[in-house]
C-alpha positions as CSV (number, residue, x, y, z in Angstrom):
1,M,-0.2,-0.1,0.1
2,L,1.6,3.4,-1.0
3,P,2.3,5.3,1.9
4,L,-0.1,8.2,3.8
5,S,1.0,10.9,2.1
6,R,0.9,9.7,-1.5
7,R,-2.3,8.6,-0.9
8,K,-4.1,11.8,0.0
9,L,-2.2,13.1,-2.9
10,L,-3.5,10.6,-5.5
11,L,-7.0,11.1,-4.1
12,G,-6.8,15.2,-3.3
13,A,-5.7,15.3,-6.8
14,S,-8.6,13.1,-8.4
15,A,-11.2,15.4,-6.3
16,A,-9.5,18.4,-7.3
17,L,-9.9,17.5,-10.8
18,V,-13.1,17.2,-10.4
19,L,-14.6,19.4,-8.1
20,S,-12.0,22.5,-9.2
21,T,-14.8,23.9,-11.8
22,T,-15.9,26.0,-8.9
23,A,-12.5,27.9,-8.9
24,F,-13.1,29.7,-12.1
25,N,-14.9,32.8,-11.9
26,A,-16.9,34.5,-14.9
27,A,-13.5,35.7,-16.5
28,A,-12.6,31.9,-17.0
29,Q,-15.5,30.9,-19.4
30,N,-15.2,30.8,-23.1
31,T,-15.4,34.7,-24.4
32,P,-14.4,34.8,-27.9
33,G,-11.4,37.0,-28.6
34,V,-10.1,36.7,-25.3
35,L,-6.7,34.6,-24.2
36,R,-7.2,33.2,-20.9
37,V,-3.8,32.7,-19.2
38,S,-3.2,31.0,-15.6
39,A,-0.5,29.7,-13.8
40,I,0.3,27.1,-11.3
41,P,0.3,28.8,-8.0
42,D,3.9,28.3,-6.7
43,E,3.9,31.7,-5.7
44,A,1.6,34.4,-3.6
45,P,-1.1,35.4,-6.4
46,T,0.1,39.1,-6.3
47,E,3.2,38.3,-6.7
48,L,2.4,35.8,-10.3
49,Q,-0.2,38.5,-11.4
50,R,2.5,41.2,-11.3
51,K,5.1,39.0,-12.8
52,F,2.3,38.6,-15.8
53,K,1.1,42.1,-15.9
54,P,4.1,43.1,-18.7
55,L,3.6,39.7,-20.4
56,G,-0.1,39.9,-21.0
57,D,0.1,43.3,-22.8
58,Y,2.9,42.3,-25.2
59,L,1.0,39.0,-25.9
60,A,-2.1,40.9,-26.2
61,K,-0.5,43.1,-29.2
62,A,0.9,40.1,-30.7
63,T,-2.0,38.4,-30.9
64,G,-4.7,40.8,-31.2
65,L,-6.6,39.0,-28.5
66,K,-7.8,40.7,-24.5
67,V,-5.4,38.7,-22.6
68,E,-6.7,37.8,-19.1
69,F,-4.8,36.3,-16.2
70,T,-7.1,34.1,-14.0
71,P,-5.7,32.8,-11.0
72,V,-6.3,28.9,-9.7
73,T,-6.6,27.8,-6.3
74,D,-4.5,25.4,-6.6
75,Y,-2.0,23.2,-8.8
76,A,-4.6,20.6,-9.7
77,A,-7.1,23.7,-11.1
78,S,-4.4,24.7,-13.7
79,V,-4.4,21.2,-14.9
80,E,-8.2,20.9,-14.8
81,G,-8.3,24.6,-16.2
82,L,-6.2,23.7,-19.7
83,V,-7.5,19.9,-20.0
84,N,-11.4,21.2,-20.0
85,H,-10.6,24.1,-21.9
86,K,-11.6,26.6,-19.5
87,L,-8.1,28.1,-19.6
88,D,-5.9,28.3,-23.3
89,M,-2.8,28.4,-22.0
90,V,-0.8,27.5,-18.6
91,W,2.0,28.3,-17.1
92,F,2.6,24.7,-16.0
93,G,5.7,23.2,-13.9
94,G,7.3,19.7,-15.5
95,F,5.1,17.8,-13.2
96,T,1.9,19.7,-14.1
97,F,2.6,19.1,-17.4
98,V,2.8,15.4,-17.1
99,Q,-0.2,15.6,-15.2
100,A,-2.3,17.6,-17.9
101,N,-0.8,15.9,-20.6
102,V,-1.6,12.3,-19.5
103,R,-5.0,13.3,-18.3
104,S,-5.8,14.7,-21.8
105,K,-4.4,11.7,-24.1
106,G,-1.7,13.6,-25.3
107,Q,-3.8,16.5,-26.3
108,V,-1.8,19.1,-24.4
109,I,0.9,21.4,-26.0
110,P,3.9,22.3,-24.4
111,L,5.1,25.7,-26.2
112,V,8.6,27.2,-25.3
113,Q,10.3,26.9,-21.9
114,R,12.9,29.4,-20.4
115,V,16.7,28.3,-21.3
116,E,17.1,27.9,-17.6
117,D,14.5,25.1,-17.9
118,E,16.7,22.9,-19.5
119,K,18.8,22.2,-16.5
120,F,16.7,23.5,-13.6
121,R,17.7,23.1,-10.2
122,S,16.0,22.5,-6.8
123,V,18.1,23.5,-3.4
124,F,17.6,22.4,-0.2
125,I,17.9,24.6,3.2
126,T,18.8,24.6,6.5
127,T,19.2,26.3,9.6
128,S,20.7,24.4,11.7
129,P,24.9,23.5,11.8
130,A,24.1,20.0,12.2
131,I,22.6,19.4,8.4
132,N,25.3,19.6,5.7
133,S,23.9,16.5,3.3
134,L,20.8,14.5,2.2
135,A,21.7,12.0,4.7
136,D,21.8,14.2,7.8
137,L,17.8,14.3,7.0
138,R,17.3,11.2,8.4
139,G,15.2,12.1,11.8
140,K,14.4,15.5,11.0
141,T,11.5,17.3,9.4
142,L,11.4,18.5,6.3
143,S,8.8,20.4,3.7
144,F,8.3,20.4,0.7
145,G,6.3,22.9,-1.5
146,S,2.7,22.0,-3.0
147,E,2.5,18.2,-3.2
148,S,2.0,18.7,-7.3
149,S,5.1,20.9,-7.3
150,T,8.3,19.7,-9.7
151,S,10.9,21.3,-8.2
152,G,9.1,21.8,-4.6
153,H,8.5,18.1,-4.1
154,L,8.5,15.4,-6.9
155,M,12.1,16.0,-8.2
156,P,13.5,16.9,-4.1
157,R,12.0,13.6,-3.1
158,S,12.9,11.5,-6.3
159,F,16.9,12.8,-5.4
160,L,16.4,11.9,-1.8
161,L,15.4,8.2,-2.9
162,G,18.0,8.0,-4.9
163,A,20.4,8.7,-2.1
164,N,18.5,6.0,-0.5
165,I,16.3,8.4,2.2
166,N,12.8,7.4,2.1
167,P,11.2,10.8,3.3
168,D,8.1,8.7,4.4
169,T,9.9,6.5,6.4
170,D,13.5,7.9,7.2
171,L,12.5,11.5,8.0
172,K,10.6,12.3,11.6
173,R,8.1,14.5,9.8
174,I,7.1,15.9,6.3
175,A,5.1,18.8,5.5
176,F,4.0,20.8,2.3
177,S,3.9,24.4,2.6
178,G,2.0,24.7,-0.3
179,A,4.4,27.2,-2.1
180,H,8.2,28.2,-2.4
181,D,8.1,31.1,-0.6
182,A,6.2,29.6,2.3
183,T,9.0,26.7,2.2
184,V,11.6,29.2,3.1
185,A,9.3,31.1,5.8
186,A,9.0,27.9,7.6
187,V,12.4,26.7,7.3
188,A,13.5,30.2,9.0
189,G,10.5,30.5,11.0
190,G,12.1,27.3,12.8
191,K,9.0,25.0,12.0
192,V,10.7,22.8,10.2
193,D,14.6,21.6,10.6
194,A,14.9,22.0,6.2
195,G,13.0,22.7,3.3
196,A,13.1,22.1,-0.4
197,L,12.5,24.4,-3.3
198,N,13.1,25.9,-7.1
199,I,16.3,27.8,-6.7
200,S,14.9,30.2,-9.3
201,V,12.4,31.3,-6.2
202,W,15.4,30.8,-3.7
203,E,18.0,33.0,-5.7
204,K,14.5,35.9,-6.1
205,L,14.1,36.0,-2.2
206,V,17.9,36.6,-1.8
207,E,18.5,38.9,-3.6
208,A,15.5,40.8,-2.8
209,G,16.6,40.8,0.8
210,K,13.6,38.4,1.6
211,A,15.8,35.6,2.8
212,D,19.4,35.7,4.4
213,P,21.6,33.2,3.3
214,K,23.9,33.6,6.3
215,V,21.1,32.6,8.2
216,T,19.2,29.9,5.9
217,R,21.4,28.4,3.7
218,V,21.5,25.8,0.6
219,F,23.2,22.7,1.7
220,Y,22.1,20.6,-1.2
221,T,21.5,21.5,-4.8
222,T,19.9,19.2,-7.3
223,P,21.8,17.8,-10.8
224,G,19.5,19.8,-13.5
225,Y,16.0,18.3,-15.2
226,H,13.5,20.0,-17.0
227,D,10.7,21.9,-15.6
228,Y,8.5,24.7,-16.5
229,N,6.7,25.8,-20.0
230,W,3.9,27.6,-21.1
231,S,1.4,25.2,-22.7
232,V,-2.0,25.0,-24.6
233,H,-4.6,22.7,-25.8
234,S,-4.0,21.2,-29.2
235,K,-7.4,22.8,-30.0
236,M,-6.1,25.9,-30.2
237,S,-5.6,26.9,-33.8
238,P,-2.1,26.4,-35.4
239,A,-1.8,29.8,-36.2
240,L,-2.6,31.3,-33.1
241,Q,-0.2,28.8,-31.3
242,K,2.5,30.2,-34.0
243,K,2.0,33.6,-32.8
244,I,2.0,33.2,-29.5
245,R,5.4,30.9,-29.4
246,D,6.7,33.0,-32.2
247,A,6.4,36.2,-29.8
248,F,7.7,34.4,-26.8
249,L,11.0,33.7,-29.0
250,A,11.1,37.3,-30.3
251,L,11.6,38.3,-26.3
252,D,15.2,40.4,-26.7
253,A,16.5,41.4,-23.2
254,S,18.7,44.3,-25.5
255,T,15.4,46.3,-25.4
256,P,13.3,47.9,-22.5
257,Q,10.0,45.5,-23.1
258,G,12.2,42.4,-23.4
259,K,14.1,43.3,-20.6
260,E,11.4,43.9,-18.2
261,I,9.4,40.8,-19.2
262,L,12.6,38.4,-19.6
263,D,13.7,39.9,-15.6
264,L,10.6,39.6,-14.4
265,Q,10.2,35.8,-15.5
266,R,13.5,35.3,-14.4
267,A,14.3,34.4,-17.9
268,T,17.7,34.7,-20.3
269,K,15.7,34.1,-23.2
270,F,13.0,31.9,-24.3
271,V,13.3,28.5,-26.6
272,P,10.7,25.7,-28.1
273,T,10.4,22.9,-26.3
274,N,8.4,19.3,-26.9
275,P,6.8,16.8,-24.8
276,A,10.1,14.7,-24.4
277,N,11.6,16.9,-22.5
278,Y,9.7,15.8,-20.0
279,K,10.0,11.9,-19.9
280,Q,12.5,12.0,-16.8
281,I,9.7,13.8,-15.1
282,E,7.1,11.0,-15.8
283,A,9.6,8.4,-15.2
284,A,10.1,10.2,-11.5
285,A,6.5,10.5,-10.8
286,R,5.4,7.1,-11.8
287,S,8.3,6.0,-9.6
288,A,7.8,7.5,-6.5
289,G,4.2,6.5,-7.0
290,L,2.5,10.0,-7.8
291,L,1.3,9.2,-11.1
292,K,-0.6,6.3,-12.3
């Protein structure tokens, strides 16, 4: 039998996929001339909307459509939204893309990813001087992010298992903070001994002075793996898919607009991607018992 945390994830995700329709307001309904966009809620909703605003304005000009950003309450809602055509484009993590692709039977198309997503990484952080390696986590408490997060749960779990550490049996307790910034707050506040999160969010929090690396420090950085992408449903017209893809690929940090958008997305540039890039994520999810 699967450990309780994994059974809860599988059951919770299934229920959310059925019930999360209520998470969408009128803005998420199918309206002609509107591009309905969302993102996995791996950061605070206000931060997600702040990051998206310049990109949304740019895409509106590139496509001739009104672009509406509709926040969702959880990761499963972002999957449900795209699979059931309540959203037109979603910023997925690698695991949520795999979930959407499997659930839609291959009908979800990843258009672009950041260059950084070709070799994305997770970091493990702590305030404890006694923790300096993954092995030191035995008997300790650890916070992941969302249960459906690639960089905040799935891949950190995979690397722990690769180090012969089973989070469900070898750690004193695991928790799920719900978001990367919340994981940092939990570690810094002493609620857990350590945490795992997206390296990009960690670096952003350090740069913004919201995390002190002298107090809360990185003790392990994972190897690289493919992660985030912007995905659409295959029923979107090829012409519109091309406009959106071309708009992302045209972003250039040498222009003021391009620099603003790329900086907010923490990207050097965007590049094309494809489903094959996420086979490692799918294999890790199946191996961990998080995908059927």
